[in-house]
C-alpha positions in Angstrom: -91.5 0.7 92.2 -92.8 -0.9 96.4 -90.7 -0.3 99.4 -92.0 -3.8 100.6 -90.6 -5.5 97.4 -87.4 -3.3 97.1 -86.9 -4.7 101.0 -87.2 -8.2 100.2 -85.2 -8.1 97.7 -82.3 -6.3 99.4 -82.9 -8.6 102.3 -82.4 -11.4 100.1 -78.9 -10.4 98.9 -77.7 -9.3 102.3 -78.5 -12.8 103.6 -76.5 -14.6 101.6 -73.1 -12.5 101.9 -73.7 -12.7 105.4 -73.6 -16.8 105.4 -70.6 -16.3 103.4 -67.6 -17.0 105.8 -65.5 -15.2 103.1 -67.6 -12.1 104.0 -65.5 -11.9 107.8 -62.3 -13.0 106.4 -62.8 -9.6 104.3 -63.6 -7.6 107.3 -61.4 -9.0 109.4 -58.4 -8.4 107.2 -59.7 -4.6 106.3 -59.5 -4.0 110.5 -55.8 -5.3 110.3 -55.2 -3.2 107.5 -56.7 -0.5 109.6 -54.6 -1.2 112.9 -51.4 -0.9 111.2 -51.7 2.0 109.1 -53.2 3.8 112.0 -50.4 2.9 114.4 -47.9 3.6 111.8 -49.7 6.9 111.0 -49.2 7.4 114.7 -45.5 6.5 114.6 -44.8 8.7 111.6 -46.5 11.8 113.3 -45.1 11.5 116.5 -42.4 14.2 116.2 -45.5 16.7 115.4 -47.5 19.0 117.8 -50.6 17.5 118.9 -53.1 19.3 117.1 -51.1 18.4 113.8 -50.2 14.7 114.7 -54.1 14.2 115.0 -55.7 16.1 111.9 -53.0 14.1 109.8 -53.6 10.7 111.4 -57.0 11.5 110.9 -56.9 12.4 107.1 -54.9 9.6 106.3 -56.9 7.1 107.7 -60.5 8.3 106.0 -57.9 8.5 102.5 -57.4 4.9 103.3 -60.8 4.1 104.4 -62.1 5.7 100.9 -59.3 3.5 98.9 -59.9 0.1 100.3 -63.5 1.2 100.2 -63.1 1.9 95.9 -61.4 -1.2 95.4 -63.4 -4.1 97.3 -66.8 -2.4 96.3 -66.6 -3.4 92.8 -66.1 -6.6 93.5 -69.2 -7.0 95.6 -71.4 -5.1 93.3 -69.9 -5.7 89.7 -71.7 -8.9 89.8 -75.1 -7.9 91.1 -77.8 -8.4 88.4 -75.6 -10.7 85.8 -74.7 -12.9 88.3 -77.9 -13.7 89.1 -78.7 -14.0 85.4 -75.4 -16.6 85.2 -77.0 -18.4 88.4 -80.9 -18.6 86.8 -82.1 -16.9 90.1 -82.8 -13.9 88.1 -86.0 -14.9 86.0 -87.6 -16.3 89.1 -87.6 -13.0 90.3 -88.7 -11.4 87.4 -91.7 -13.5 87.2 -93.0 -12.1 90.7 -94.6 -8.7 91.4 -91.6 -7.1 91.3 -90.6 -5.0 88.7 -87.3 -3.8 87.4 -87.2 -0.9 89.3 -87.3 -2.8 92.6 -85.1 -5.5 91.4 -82.7 -2.2 90.5 -82.9 -0.4 94.0 -83.1 -3.6 95.7 -79.8 -4.9 94.8 -78.4 -1.2 95.1 -79.2 -0.9 98.2 -77.7 -4.2 99.3 -74.4 -3.0 97.8 -74.3 -0.4 99.3 -75.0 -1.8 103.0 -72.4 -4.3 102.1 -70.0 -1.2 101.2 -70.9 0.3 104.2 -70.1 -2.3 106.6 -66.2 -1.9 105.9 -67.1 2.0 107.3 -68.5 0.9 110.0 -65.5 -1.1 110.7 -63.4 2.1 110.2 -65.6 4.6 112.6 -63.6 3.3 116.0 -60.4 4.2 114.5 -62.0 7.3 112.8 -63.4 8.4 116.5 -59.8 7.4 117.9 -58.0 9.8 115.7 -60.5 12.4 116.6 -59.9 12.3 120.0 -55.9 12.4 119.8 -56.4 15.8 119.2 -57.2 18.8 116.5 -59.7 17.8 114.5 -63.5 18.8 115.2 -67.0 16.9 115.3 -67.6 18.8 112.3 -64.6 17.5 110.0 -65.6 13.9 111.6 -69.3 13.9 110.2 -68.6 15.9 107.0 -66.0 13.2 106.1 -68.4 10.3 107.1 -71.2 11.8 104.9 -68.6 12.1 102.2 -67.1 8.6 102.1 -70.9 7.3 102.5 -72.4 8.7 99.8 -68.8 7.8 97.7 -70.0 4.0 99.0 -73.1 4.9 96.8 -72.1 6.1 93.8 -69.4 3.0 93.3 -72.2 0.8 94.4 -74.4 2.0 91.8 -71.8 1.9 89.2 -71.3 -1.7 89.9 -75.1 -2.5 89.6 -75.2 -0.7 86.8 -72.7 -2.7 84.7 -73.7 -6.0 86.0 -77.2 -5.0 84.3 -75.4 -3.8 81.2 -73.2 -6.1 80.6 -73.9 -10.1 80.3 -70.7 -11.5 81.5 -70.0 -10.9 85.4 -66.4 -11.5 84.9 -66.7 -8.7 82.3 -68.5 -6.4 84.6 -66.8 -6.5 87.3 -63.2 -6.0 85.3 -65.2 -2.9 83.8 -66.4 -1.7 87.0 -62.8 -1.7 88.1 -61.5 0.2 85.1 -64.9 3.4 85.4 -63.4 3.5 89.0 -60.0 3.4 88.2 -60.6 6.0 85.5 -62.1 8.6 88.3 -59.3 7.9 90.6 -56.6 7.6 88.3 -57.5 8.6 85.4 -58.7 12.2 86.0 -55.1 13.5 87.8 -53.4 12.0 84.4 -56.2 13.9 82.1 -55.4 16.8 83.9 -51.9 16.9 84.0 -51.7 16.1 80.0 -54.3 18.7 79.3 -51.9 21.7 81.6 -49.2 20.7 79.7 -50.9 20.9 76.3 -52.6 24.4 77.7 -50.2 27.2 77.9 -49.7 31.3 78.2 -47.6 33.4 76.9 -45.9 36.0 80.0 -44.5 39.4 80.0 -42.0 39.8 82.5 -39.9 42.9 83.5 -37.5 43.4 86.1 -34.6 45.2 87.2 -32.0 44.8 89.8 -29.5 47.1 92.0 -26.3 47.8 89.9 -22.8 48.7 91.5 -21.5 52.2 90.5 -17.8 52.9 91.6 -16.9 56.5 91.4 -15.1 58.0 88.4 -12.1 59.3 90.5 -11.5 57.0 93.2 -9.4 53.5 92.4 -11.5 51.0 93.8 -8.8 49.6 96.0 -7.1 52.0 98.4 -3.5 53.3 97.4 -2.0 52.1 100.4 -3.3 48.7 100.2 -1.8 48.6 96.3 1.7 48.8 97.3 3.3 48.0 100.5 5.4 50.3 102.3 9.5 49.7 102.2 10.1 47.2 105.5 6.3 46.5 105.8 5.9 42.8 106.7 2.2 42.8 107.7 -0.6 44.4 106.1 -2.5 47.3 107.2 -6.0 47.2 109.6 -7.2 48.4 106.7 -6.2 46.1 104.0 -7.5 43.5 106.2 -11.0 41.9 106.8 -14.1 41.9 105.0 -13.5 45.3 103.1 -10.2 44.3 102.3 -8.8 47.8 100.9 -11.9 47.9 98.4 -13.8 50.7 98.5 -17.3 50.4 98.8 -19.4 50.8 95.1 -22.6 53.0 95.3 -25.8 50.7 94.2 -28.1 52.6 91.6 -31.3 51.1 90.3 -30.2 49.8 86.9 -32.5 49.9 83.5 -36.2 47.8 82.9 -35.8 44.8 80.9 -38.7 43.2 79.5 -38.6 39.3 78.6 -41.4 36.9 77.7 -41.5 33.3 78.6 -44.4 30.8 78.4 -45.9 28.9 81.4 -49.0 26.3 81.6 -52.5 27.6 82.4 -54.5 25.3 84.6 -57.4 27.4 84.8 -59.4 26.0 81.7 -58.8 22.1 82.6 -59.5 22.5 86.4 -62.6 20.5 86.2 -61.0 17.2 85.1 -59.7 16.4 88.3 -63.2 17.3 90.1 -64.7 13.8 89.8 -61.8 12.8 91.4 -63.8 10.9 94.8 -60.3 12.0 96.3 -60.6 15.6 95.5 -64.3 15.5 96.4 -63.5 14.4 99.5 -61.0 16.8 100.2 -62.7 20.1 98.8 -66.0 18.9 100.8 -64.3 18.8 104.4 -63.5 21.8 106.5 -60.1 21.8 106.8 -58.2 23.9 109.4 -55.4 26.3 108.8 -52.5 27.3 110.8 -50.8 30.7 110.2 -52.4 30.6 106.5 -51.6 26.8 105.7 -53.0 23.8 106.1 -52.2 21.2 108.2 -53.7 18.2 107.5 -53.8 16.0 103.9 -57.6 17.6 103.1 -56.2 20.9 103.2 -53.3 20.4 100.9 -55.4 18.6 98.0 -58.4 21.7 98.7 -55.4 24.2 98.4 -54.3 21.9 94.9 -57.5 22.1 93.3 -58.5 25.8 94.3 -55.2 26.8 93.0 -55.5 25.2 89.8 -58.7 27.6 89.2 -56.6 30.7 89.1 -55.4 32.0 86.0 -51.5 33.0 85.6 -51.2 36.9 85.2 -50.6 38.4 81.5 -47.8 40.0 82.9 -45.3 40.2 86.4 -43.1 42.4 87.7 -39.7 42.4 89.5 -38.3 45.1 91.5 -35.0 44.8 92.9 -34.8 47.9 94.0 -37.8 47.9 96.3 -37.5 44.3 97.3 -37.0 43.6 101.0 -35.7 41.0 103.1 -38.8 37.5 103.4 -40.4 36.3 100.6 -41.2 38.4 98.0 -44.5 37.7 96.2 -45.6 35.1 98.6 -49.6 34.6 99.6 -50.2 32.3 102.1 -52.3 29.0 100.7 -56.0 29.9 102.9 -56.0 33.7 101.0 -55.0 32.2 97.7 -58.4 29.7 98.1 -60.5 32.9 98.9 -62.8 33.8 95.8 -62.3 30.4 94.1 -65.3 27.9 93.7 -65.7 24.8 95.8 -65.5 22.1 93.4 -66.7 19.2 95.2 -70.2 19.5 94.4 -69.2 19.5 90.6 -67.4 16.7 90.9 -70.2 14.7 93.0 -72.8 15.9 90.2 -70.5 14.2 87.2 -70.2 10.8 89.5 -74.3 11.1 90.1 -75.3 11.4 86.6 -72.9 8.8 85.7 -74.1 6.5 88.1 -77.9 7.1 87.1 -77.1 6.7 83.1 -75.7 3.6 83.7 -78.4 2.3 86.2 -81.1 3.8 83.5 -79.3 1.6 80.7 -79.4 -1.4 83.0 -82.8 -1.0 83.8 -83.9 -1.4 79.7 -81.6 -4.2 79.6 -83.1 -6.0 82.5 -87.0 -5.1 81.9 -88.7 -8.0 80.8 -90.5 -9.4 78.5 -86.9 -8.4 76.6 -87.2 -8.1 73.3 -83.4 -9.6 72.5 -81.1 -10.5 74.3 -77.1 -11.2 74.5 -76.0 -14.5 72.5 -75.5 -17.2 75.7 -77.5 -15.4 77.7 -79.3 -18.0 80.3 -82.4 -16.5 81.1 -83.9 -19.6 83.7 
């Protein structure tokens, strides 16, 4: 591969896109949507404190940018190669000194830069959410880096499928399906796999039981019958006690039972390749009193908690329980000791994109021994 030839191919691709009026219209619509989402986010979090509102708005805007990017990028990259082949402009490039690798990498860079244009439009809104309070520069930089990488992954998937499939419309549709499998298919697969995986838990419990003295009636004798001429109840017969003798409480016997619970620790990796999970898990999340204050932290707690295996036995001692939340553990403590999943998911995405690009290189290499039926060469 040659850097100069790659640069020429990428520049040609970008020049064609810049000359299109629809390209600027699409960027304008993207900006209008960001304005609306940012304004609505600030309005929805107006009752929250400044730090919490700023962090929440920032995470909402970042997620909205990622959502629009994964919706737009397949259209921009899904016909990069077969579109040129269909328009008879690929063959003239293949007879030059440009190799198959030059063509693939050049088109990948062009599709990547095209997707980054949307991210550039979103940067002012991200900065606004950052300076509104509660978001550090580190969170902004990490989220931007993850967004840049995700744009590249989606672009690589689209370019790879455009080289494998002969029809542009079909390759764009398959690119959308692949992205949908990562975004929507992973939580569906996780939910079904979790429901199918369960274990038996043994539960032991005991509670306080009331015990009344055997030689004392449960109701005071003077409250059982009224004295002659008495029209009003006695003072000790009214109020909360109502004349009843207070029982004594003792610990009851231990009881044992079994119940089945689902376990997600075997299938949590199904969610790792989700772009939104990768973004949430890789971005540093602030915690307040052990609980997350933005959407990044909430998703991070979810995916990290899914790694924890359920206890084989549970025990509830009603005699020892004090007032307050029994058995509650702050979210920040629950994710300690768990494994970050963002690098696992990112590795899966990169491996998928690399496999598609390799297969596209095989299908695009010249001279070709076999071509799909009806494929236009020149």
